[in-house]
N, C-alpha and C positions, 0 to 999 in steps of 0.2 A: 678432469671432471666438469660437467655442464651446466650449468647452474641458472636456470631459465628466471628471468626477471618479471613478477606478476604485473600487470599494468589496468589500468582503471577505464574499462573501456564505456563512455556513455551511451553509446546505441543499445548495447546488448542489456546493461543496467537497468534501464528507462525501460526497453522490452519485460525483464525478467520484473520489476517494480509491480507493473500492471499483470503482468498475469499470475503476481501473486495475490494481488488485491480480487483478483477478480473469483480465483481460485477458492481464496477463502469466504469469499461474498457466495459462488457455488456452493460450496459446502455448506456455510451457512443455511441453505433454502434447502438441498435437499435433505438433511439431517431432520430438520422442522420432523418429516413424516414418521418419525423412530419415537416422540416427543410421546406420545403415550401406547406405549405398547409394551409387548415385554422383553422387548429389543432397547428399553430404555436406556443401555448403556454406549448404543451410539451415539442419541443423545446429546450427552453427555459429554463424552469424548471428541465429537463434532462441532460440540460450539465451543470445547475451547482451541482445538484444533482452527474453531473460524476467529476467533479473538485474535491469537496469536499470528495467520495470516496478516490479515486487516489494519492490525494495529503495529504490525514490522513491516509493513510499507508504507504506512505512513510514516513512521519513524525514519524511514530507509528515503522515502520521498523527500521529508525534511533536511538529509542532509546532504542526498544527490545532487544537488545546486554547489552545495559547497565545498565538497571533493571533486566534483568536474574544475571547480575554476582553483582550487588546490594544482591538482596536477597539470590541466592544461591551462596555464595561467596567460601566456603569450598567445592562446591562440582559442582563448575561452567563446566569443562569438563564433568560432564557425560548429562548437556544439549547442546555439541556443536554442535548434529545435527540440533537441534529445531533453538536455534542462527543462524545458516545460513540459515535452511528453511525460519525462520522470516526476513533474509534480505535478500531474495528474489526480493520484490520490490522495494528494493535501489539498487542492483546490475541491473538490469532490466532497473533502468529510468537511472542511469550511463554508460550499455551499448550503449542506444540510443542516450546518448546526445555523446559520442566517435566518432557513427557512424555519426549525422548529421554533427558534428566538420569537420569530414575527409572527408567526400561528398560535402559538402558545404561550407566547410573555406575558398575559396578561391571565391569563389564566393557571398560572402553577402559583401565584401568592394569594 
């Protein structure tokens, strides 16, 4: 019996993280059309799917460098570009939070 070993491929994982994040954002944008219509359920389920996809890619983006470092410890520098690409959703989220704080920080209180 031949058992295959599951390996963590940083290149495909980084591309998948970005794809899930962009796909979630596109779904969230598309379902806004159904917000006020007889197909309101599409908006509800699409919004939940949007939240799940975007926040899961955000969490996966946070743990991606740690996973690459733990699996590929001796050669992790070779995968530095894919670590940075995998961090794009996390960097985007942090940047947007900083922009919101700068723009609306004084008005919220």
